[in-house]
NUGUBA-873421 format. One record per atom (N, C-alpha, C): residue number from 1; residue in one letter; atom name; x, y, z. Coordinates in Angstrom, 1 decimal, padded with zeros to 4 digits. Layout:
<rs>
r n:NUM; res:A; atom:CA; px:X; py:Y; pz:Z $
...
</rs>
This chain:
<rs>
r n:1; res:M; atom:N; px:001.0; py:-001.1; pz:-000.2 $
r n:1; res:M; atom:CA; px:-000.1; py:-000.1; pz:-000.1 $
r n:1; res:M; atom:C; px:000.8; py:001.3; pz:000.0 $
r n:2; res:L; atom:N; px:001.9; py:001.1; pz:000.6 $
r n:2; res:L; atom:CA; px:002.7; py:002.5; pz:000.8 $
r n:2; res:L; atom:C; px:003.5; py:002.6; pz:-000.3 $
r n:3; res:R; atom:N; px:003.9; py:001.4; pz:-001.4 $
r n:3; res:R; atom:CA; px:004.5; py:001.7; pz:-002.7 $
r n:3; res:R; atom:C; px:003.5; py:002.4; pz:-003.7 $
r n:4; res:V; atom:N; px:002.2; py:002.4; pz:-003.4 $
r n:4; res:V; atom:CA; px:001.2; py:003.1; pz:-004.1 $
r n:4; res:V; atom:C; px:001.3; py:004.7; pz:-004.1 $
r n:5; res:F; atom:N; px:001.3; py:005.0; pz:-002.8 $
r n:5; res:F; atom:CA; px:001.1; py:006.4; pz:-002.1 $
r n:5; res:F; atom:C; px:002.5; py:007.1; pz:-002.4 $
r n:6; res:E; atom:N; px:003.7; py:006.3; pz:-002.1 $
r n:6; res:E; atom:CA; px:004.8; py:007.1; pz:-002.1 $
r n:6; res:E; atom:C; px:005.8; py:006.7; pz:-003.1 $
r n:7; res:R; atom:N; px:005.2; py:006.5; pz:-004.3 $
r n:7; res:R; atom:CA; px:005.8; py:006.2; pz:-005.6 $
r n:7; res:R; atom:C; px:006.4; py:007.3; pz:-006.3 $
r n:8; res:G; atom:N; px:005.5; py:008.3; pz:-006.3 $
r n:8; res:G; atom:CA; px:005.9; py:009.6; pz:-007.3 $
r n:8; res:G; atom:C; px:006.5; py:010.6; pz:-006.2 $
r n:9; res:I; atom:N; px:007.6; py:011.2; pz:-006.4 $
r n:9; res:I; atom:CA; px:007.9; py:012.3; pz:-005.6 $
r n:9; res:I; atom:C; px:008.1; py:013.5; pz:-006.5 $
r n:10; res:K; atom:N; px:008.6; py:014.9; pz:-006.1 $
r n:10; res:K; atom:CA; px:009.1; py:015.9; pz:-006.9 $
r n:10; res:K; atom:C; px:010.5; py:016.0; pz:-006.6 $
r n:11; res:S; atom:N; px:011.0; py:016.4; pz:-007.9 $
r n:11; res:S; atom:CA; px:012.6; py:016.3; pz:-007.9 $
r n:11; res:S; atom:C; px:012.8; py:017.8; pz:-007.6 $
r n:12; res:Q; atom:N; px:014.2; py:018.3; pz:-007.4 $
r n:12; res:Q; atom:CA; px:014.6; py:019.7; pz:-007.3 $
r n:12; res:Q; atom:C; px:014.3; py:020.7; pz:-008.5 $
r n:13; res:D; atom:N; px:014.0; py:020.3; pz:-009.8 $
r n:13; res:D; atom:CA; px:013.8; py:020.9; pz:-010.4 $
r n:13; res:D; atom:C; px:012.5; py:020.9; pz:-011.0 $
r n:14; res:V; atom:N; px:011.5; py:020.5; pz:-010.0 $
r n:14; res:V; atom:CA; px:010.0; py:020.9; pz:-009.9 $
r n:14; res:V; atom:C; px:009.5; py:019.5; pz:-011.0 $
r n:15; res:S; atom:N; px:009.8; py:018.9; pz:-011.3 $
r n:15; res:S; atom:CA; px:009.5; py:017.7; pz:-012.0 $
r n:15; res:S; atom:C; px:009.3; py:016.5; pz:-011.2 $
r n:16; res:W; atom:N; px:008.3; py:015.6; pz:-011.7 $
r n:16; res:W; atom:CA; px:007.9; py:014.6; pz:-011.0 $
r n:16; res:W; atom:C; px:009.0; py:013.4; pz:-011.5 $
r n:17; res:R; atom:N; px:009.0; py:012.4; pz:-010.5 $
r n:17; res:R; atom:CA; px:009.8; py:011.2; pz:-010.8 $
r n:17; res:R; atom:C; px:009.1; py:010.3; pz:-009.9 $
r n:18; res:I; atom:N; px:009.8; py:009.1; pz:-010.7 $
r n:18; res:I; atom:CA; px:009.3; py:007.7; pz:-009.7 $
r n:18; res:I; atom:C; px:010.3; py:007.1; pz:-008.9 $
r n:19; res:R; atom:N; px:010.1; py:006.9; pz:-007.8 $
r n:19; res:R; atom:CA; px:011.1; py:006.5; pz:-006.5 $
r n:19; res:R; atom:C; px:011.5; py:004.9; pz:-007.1 $
r n:20; res:T; atom:N; px:012.5; py:004.6; pz:-007.1 $
r n:20; res:T; atom:CA; px:013.2; py:003.4; pz:-007.5 $
r n:20; res:T; atom:C; px:012.8; py:002.4; pz:-006.1 $
r n:21; res:N; atom:N; px:012.8; py:001.3; pz:-006.4 $
r n:21; res:N; atom:CA; px:012.4; py:000.1; pz:-005.5 $
r n:21; res:N; atom:C; px:013.7; py:000.3; pz:-004.3 $
r n:22; res:E; atom:N; px:014.8; py:000.6; pz:-004.4 $
r n:22; res:E; atom:CA; px:015.6; py:000.4; pz:-003.6 $
r n:22; res:E; atom:C; px:015.4; py:002.0; pz:-002.5 $
r n:23; res:E; atom:N; px:014.9; py:003.0; pz:-002.9 $
r n:23; res:E; atom:CA; px:014.5; py:004.0; pz:-002.2 $
r n:23; res:E; atom:C; px:013.4; py:003.9; pz:-001.3 $
r n:24; res:I; atom:N; px:012.3; py:003.0; pz:-002.0 $
r n:24; res:I; atom:CA; px:011.0; py:002.7; pz:-001.3 $
r n:24; res:I; atom:C; px:011.3; py:001.6; pz:000.0 $
r n:25; res:D; atom:N; px:012.2; py:000.6; pz:-000.5 $
r n:25; res:D; atom:CA; px:012.4; py:-000.4; pz:000.5 $
r n:25; res:D; atom:C; px:013.1; py:000.3; pz:001.8 $
r n:26; res:L; atom:N; px:014.1; py:001.4; pz:001.5 $
r n:26; res:L; atom:CA; px:014.7; py:002.1; pz:002.7 $
r n:26; res:L; atom:C; px:013.8; py:002.8; pz:003.4 $
r n:27; res:L; atom:N; px:012.8; py:003.5; pz:002.7 $
r n:27; res:L; atom:CA; px:011.6; py:004.2; pz:003.5 $
r n:27; res:L; atom:C; px:010.9; py:003.4; pz:004.4 $
r n:28; res:I; atom:N; px:010.8; py:002.2; pz:003.8 $
r n:28; res:I; atom:CA; px:009.8; py:001.1; pz:004.6 $
r n:28; res:I; atom:C; px:010.8; py:000.6; pz:005.7 $
r n:29; res:K; atom:N; px:011.8; py:000.4; pz:005.7 $
r n:29; res:K; atom:CA; px:012.6; py:000.1; pz:006.6 $
r n:29; res:K; atom:C; px:012.9; py:001.0; pz:007.8 $
r n:30; res:H; atom:N; px:012.9; py:002.4; pz:007.4 $
r n:30; res:H; atom:CA; px:012.8; py:003.5; pz:008.6 $
r n:30; res:H; atom:C; px:011.4; py:003.6; pz:009.3 $
r n:31; res:T; atom:N; px:010.6; py:003.2; pz:008.4 $
r n:31; res:T; atom:CA; px:009.0; py:003.1; pz:009.4 $
r n:31; res:T; atom:C; px:009.0; py:002.4; pz:010.1 $
r n:32; res:L; atom:N; px:009.3; py:001.1; pz:009.7 $
r n:32; res:L; atom:CA; px:009.2; py:000.0; pz:010.4 $
r n:32; res:L; atom:C; px:010.0; py:-000.1; pz:011.6 $
r n:33; res:R; atom:N; px:011.1; py:000.5; pz:011.4 $
r n:33; res:R; atom:CA; px:012.1; py:000.7; pz:012.7 $
r n:33; res:R; atom:C; px:011.5; py:001.6; pz:013.7 $
r n:34; res:Y; atom:N; px:010.8; py:002.9; pz:013.3 $
r n:34; res:Y; atom:CA; px:010.2; py:003.8; pz:014.0 $
r n:34; res:Y; atom:C; px:008.6; py:003.1; pz:014.8 $
r n:35; res:I; atom:N; px:008.0; py:002.2; pz:014.2 $
r n:35; res:I; atom:CA; px:006.8; py:001.6; pz:014.5 $
r n:35; res:I; atom:C; px:007.2; py:000.7; pz:015.8 $
r n:36; res:K; atom:N; px:008.6; py:-000.2; pz:015.8 $
r n:36; res:K; atom:CA; px:008.9; py:-001.1; pz:016.5 $
r n:36; res:K; atom:C; px:009.3; py:-000.2; pz:017.8 $
r n:37; res:A; atom:N; px:010.2; py:001.1; pz:017.8 $
r n:37; res:A; atom:CA; px:010.4; py:001.6; pz:018.5 $
r n:37; res:A; atom:C; px:009.3; py:002.3; pz:019.7 $
r n:38; res:Q; atom:N; px:008.2; py:002.7; pz:018.9 $
r n:38; res:Q; atom:CA; px:007.1; py:003.4; pz:019.8 $
r n:38; res:Q; atom:C; px:006.3; py:002.3; pz:020.2 $
r n:39; res:R; atom:N; px:006.5; py:000.8; pz:020.0 $
r n:39; res:R; atom:CA; px:005.8; py:-000.4; pz:020.4 $
r n:39; res:R; atom:C; px:006.5; py:-000.6; pz:021.8 $
r n:40; res:I; atom:N; px:007.8; py:-000.5; pz:021.7 $
r n:40; res:I; atom:CA; px:008.4; py:-000.9; pz:022.6 $
r n:40; res:I; atom:C; px:008.4; py:000.0; pz:023.8 $
r n:41; res:R; atom:N; px:008.3; py:001.5; pz:023.2 $
r n:41; res:R; atom:CA; px:008.0; py:002.7; pz:024.4 $
r n:41; res:R; atom:C; px:006.7; py:002.3; pz:025.1 $
r n:42; res:W; atom:N; px:005.8; py:002.0; pz:024.2 $
r n:42; res:W; atom:CA; px:004.6; py:001.9; pz:025.0 $
r n:42; res:W; atom:C; px:004.5; py:000.5; pz:025.8 $
r n:43; res:V; atom:N; px:005.0; py:-000.4; pz:025.6 $
r n:43; res:V; atom:CA; px:005.5; py:-001.3; pz:026.6 $
r n:43; res:V; atom:C; px:006.0; py:-001.2; pz:028.1 $
r n:44; res:G; atom:N; px:006.8; py:-000.2; pz:027.7 $
r n:44; res:G; atom:CA; px:007.6; py:000.4; pz:028.8 $
r n:44; res:G; atom:C; px:006.7; py:001.2; pz:029.9 $
r n:45; res:H; atom:N; px:005.7; py:001.8; pz:029.1 $
r n:45; res:H; atom:CA; px:004.8; py:002.6; pz:029.6 $
r n:45; res:H; atom:C; px:003.9; py:001.9; pz:030.5 $
r n:46; res:I; atom:N; px:003.5; py:000.7; pz:029.7 $
r n:46; res:I; atom:CA; px:002.5; py:-000.3; pz:030.5 $
r n:46; res:I; atom:C; px:002.8; py:-001.1; pz:031.6 $
r n:47; res:I; atom:N; px:004.3; py:-001.2; pz:031.9 $
r n:47; res:I; atom:CA; px:005.0; py:-002.1; pz:032.9 $
r n:47; res:I; atom:C; px:005.0; py:-001.0; pz:034.1 $
r n:48; res:R; atom:N; px:005.2; py:000.2; pz:033.7 $
r n:48; res:R; atom:CA; px:005.2; py:000.9; pz:034.9 $
r n:48; res:R; atom:C; px:004.0; py:001.2; pz:035.7 $
r n:49; res:T; atom:N; px:002.6; py:001.0; pz:035.0 $
r n:49; res:T; atom:CA; px:001.4; py:001.4; pz:035.3 $
r n:49; res:T; atom:C; px:001.0; py:000.7; pz:036.6 $
r n:50; res:D; atom:N; px:-000.1; py:001.0; pz:037.1 $
r n:50; res:D; atom:CA; px:-000.6; py:000.2; pz:038.4 $
r n:50; res:D; atom:C; px:-001.2; py:-001.1; pz:037.7 $
r n:51; res:K; atom:N; px:-001.4; py:-002.2; pz:038.5 $
r n:51; res:K; atom:CA; px:-002.2; py:-003.3; pz:038.3 $
r n:51; res:K; atom:C; px:-003.5; py:-003.4; pz:038.6 $
r n:52; res:E; atom:N; px:-004.1; py:-002.2; pz:038.8 $
r n:52; res:E; atom:CA; px:-005.5; py:-002.3; pz:038.4 $
r n:52; res:E; atom:C; px:-006.1; py:-001.8; pz:037.0 $
r n:53; res:I; atom:N; px:-005.3; py:-001.3; pz:036.5 $
r n:53; res:I; atom:CA; px:-005.5; py:-000.7; pz:034.9 $
r n:53; res:I; atom:C; px:-005.8; py:-001.8; pz:034.1 $
r n:54; res:T; atom:N; px:-006.8; py:-001.7; pz:033.0 $
r n:54; res:T; atom:CA; px:-007.1; py:-003.0; pz:032.4 $
r n:54; res:T; atom:C; px:-006.3; py:-003.5; pz:031.4 $
r n:55; res:V; atom:N; px:-005.6; py:-002.6; pz:030.5 $
r n:55; res:V; atom:CA; px:-004.5; py:-002.9; pz:029.8 $
r n:55; res:V; atom:C; px:-003.4; py:-003.7; pz:030.5 $
r n:56; res:K; atom:N; px:-003.1; py:-003.6; pz:031.5 $
r n:56; res:K; atom:CA; px:-001.9; py:-004.0; pz:032.3 $
r n:56; res:K; atom:C; px:-002.5; py:-005.7; pz:032.6 $
r n:57; res:R; atom:N; px:-003.7; py:-005.5; pz:033.3 $
r n:57; res:R; atom:CA; px:-004.2; py:-006.7; pz:033.5 $
r n:57; res:R; atom:C; px:-004.2; py:-007.7; pz:032.5 $
r n:58; res:I; atom:N; px:-004.5; py:-007.2; pz:031.0 $
r n:58; res:I; atom:CA; px:-004.9; py:-007.9; pz:029.8 $
r n:58; res:I; atom:C; px:-003.6; py:-008.6; pz:029.3 $
r n:59; res:T; atom:N; px:-002.4; py:-007.7; pz:029.3 $
r n:59; res:T; atom:CA; px:-001.1; py:-008.2; pz:028.9 $
r n:59; res:T; atom:C; px:-000.5; py:-009.0; pz:029.9 $
r n:60; res:E; atom:N; px:-000.8; py:-009.0; pz:031.5 $
r n:60; res:E; atom:CA; px:-000.2; py:-010.1; pz:032.1 $
r n:60; res:E; atom:C; px:-001.0; py:-011.5; pz:032.3 $
r n:61; res:W; atom:N; px:-002.1; py:-011.3; pz:031.8 $
r n:61; res:W; atom:CA; px:-003.0; py:-012.7; pz:031.8 $
r n:61; res:W; atom:C; px:-002.5; py:-013.9; pz:031.5 $
r n:62; res:R; atom:N; px:-002.5; py:-015.1; pz:032.1 $
r n:62; res:R; atom:CA; px:-002.1; py:-016.1; pz:031.3 $
r n:62; res:R; atom:C; px:-003.3; py:-017.1; pz:031.3 $
r n:63; res:P; atom:N; px:-003.7; py:-017.9; pz:030.3 $
r n:63; res:P; atom:CA; px:-004.7; py:-018.7; pz:030.1 $
r n:63; res:P; atom:C; px:-004.4; py:-019.8; pz:031.1 $
r n:64; res:T; atom:N; px:-005.6; py:-020.3; pz:031.7 $
r n:64; res:T; atom:CA; px:-005.2; py:-021.4; pz:032.6 $
r n:64; res:T; atom:C; px:-005.8; py:-022.8; pz:032.0 $
r n:65; res:A; atom:N; px:-006.4; py:-022.8; pz:031.1 $
r n:65; res:A; atom:CA; px:-006.9; py:-023.9; pz:030.4 $
r n:65; res:A; atom:C; px:-006.7; py:-023.9; pz:029.1 $
r n:66; res:F; atom:N; px:-006.2; py:-025.1; pz:028.6 $
r n:66; res:F; atom:CA; px:-005.8; py:-025.1; pz:027.0 $
r n:66; res:F; atom:C; px:-006.8; py:-026.2; pz:026.3 $
r n:67; res:G; atom:N; px:-007.0; py:-025.7; pz:025.3 $
r n:67; res:G; atom:CA; px:-007.9; py:-026.9; pz:024.7 $
r n:67; res:G; atom:C; px:-007.0; py:-027.8; pz:023.7 $
r n:68; res:S; atom:N; px:-007.6; py:-029.0; pz:023.1 $
r n:68; res:S; atom:CA; px:-006.8; py:-029.8; pz:022.3 $
r n:68; res:S; atom:C; px:-006.4; py:-029.2; pz:021.2 $
r n:69; res:I; atom:N; px:-005.3; py:-029.6; pz:020.5 $
r n:69; res:I; atom:CA; px:-004.6; py:-029.0; pz:019.4 $
r n:69; res:I; atom:C; px:-005.2; py:-029.9; pz:018.1 $
r n:70; res:G; atom:N; px:-005.6; py:-029.2; pz:017.3 $
r n:70; res:G; atom:CA; px:-005.9; py:-030.2; pz:015.8 $
r n:70; res:G; atom:C; px:-007.4; py:-030.1; pz:015.9 $
r n:71; res:R; atom:N; px:-008.0; py:-031.0; pz:014.9 $
r n:71; res:R; atom:CA; px:-009.3; py:-031.1; pz:014.5 $
r n:71; res:R; atom:C; px:-010.0; py:-031.7; pz:015.7 $
r n:72; res:P; atom:N; px:-011.1; py:-031.7; pz:016.1 $
r n:72; res:P; atom:CA; px:-011.8; py:-032.6; pz:016.9 $
r n:72; res:P; atom:C; px:-011.9; py:-033.9; pz:016.7 $
r n:73; res:R; atom:N; px:-012.0; py:-034.6; pz:017.7 $
r n:73; res:R; atom:CA; px:-012.3; py:-036.2; pz:017.1 $
r n:73; res:R; atom:C; px:-013.5; py:-036.5; pz:017.0 $
r n:74; res:L; atom:N; px:-013.9; py:-037.6; pz:016.0 $
r n:74; res:L; atom:CA; px:-015.5; py:-038.0; pz:015.8 $
r n:74; res:L; atom:C; px:-015.7; py:-038.8; pz:016.9 $
r n:75; res:R; atom:N; px:-016.9; py:-038.5; pz:017.5 $
r n:75; res:R; atom:CA; px:-017.6; py:-039.4; pz:018.7 $
r n:75; res:R; atom:C; px:-017.9; py:-040.7; pz:017.8 $
r n:76; res:W; atom:N; px:-018.0; py:-041.8; pz:018.7 $
r n:76; res:W; atom:CA; px:-018.5; py:-043.0; pz:018.6 $
r n:76; res:W; atom:C; px:-020.1; py:-043.1; pz:017.8 $
r n:77; res:L; atom:N; px:-020.8; py:-042.1; pz:018.6 $
r n:77; res:L; atom:CA; px:-022.5; py:-042.2; pz:018.3 $
r n:77; res:L; atom:C; px:-022.5; py:-041.3; pz:016.9 $
r n:78; res:M; atom:N; px:-021.4; py:-040.0; pz:016.9 $
r n:78; res:M; atom:CA; px:-021.6; py:-039.7; pz:015.4 $
r n:78; res:M; atom:C; px:-021.3; py:-040.3; pz:014.2 $
r n:79; res:S; atom:N; px:-020.4; py:-041.3; pz:014.3 $
r n:79; res:S; atom:CA; px:-019.9; py:-042.1; pz:013.3 $
r n:79; res:S; atom:C; px:-020.9; py:-043.3; pz:013.2 $
r n:80; res:E; atom:N; px:-021.4; py:-043.7; pz:014.3 $
r n:80; res:E; atom:CA; px:-022.2; py:-044.8; pz:014.0 $
r n:80; res:E; atom:C; px:-023.9; py:-044.3; pz:013.5 $
r n:81; res:R; atom:N; px:-024.0; py:-043.1; pz:013.7 $
r n:81; res:R; atom:CA; px:-025.4; py:-042.4; pz:013.0 $
r n:81; res:R; atom:C; px:-025.2; py:-042.5; pz:011.5 $
r n:82; res:D; atom:N; px:-024.0; py:-041.9; pz:011.1 $
r n:82; res:D; atom:CA; px:-023.7; py:-041.9; pz:009.7 $
r n:82; res:D; atom:C; px:-023.5; py:-043.2; pz:009.2 $
r n:83; res:W; atom:N; px:-023.2; py:-044.3; pz:009.7 $
r n:83; res:W; atom:CA; px:-023.2; py:-045.6; pz:009.1 $
r n:83; res:W; atom:C; px:-024.5; py:-046.0; pz:008.8 $
r n:84; res:E; atom:N; px:-025.6; py:-045.5; pz:009.7 $
r n:84; res:E; atom:CA; px:-027.1; py:-046.0; pz:009.7 $
r n:84; res:E; atom:C; px:-027.5; py:-045.2; pz:008.4 $
r n:85; res:K; atom:N; px:-027.0; py:-044.3; pz:007.9 $
r n:85; res:K; atom:CA; px:-027.7; py:-043.6; pz:006.8 $
r n:85; res:K; atom:C; px:-027.4; py:-044.1; pz:005.5 $
</rs>
């Protein structure tokens, strides 16, 4: 999506030119680096907050029960009914 919006730029001589793929990749890398830094900053802010705040309770929550992994097993009654049809 960024490639579409950031493709054309104005040169110094007031003419339009198309950015190269290398320029766009460099722009994207800088943007992603900034986003990651802001996330780390936000996490540091959440860690320092009180325990009663909802966001902190959600980030520290650990599930106590786990479901089985994969497709549910067929029950014997279901498979027996299917054979009767």
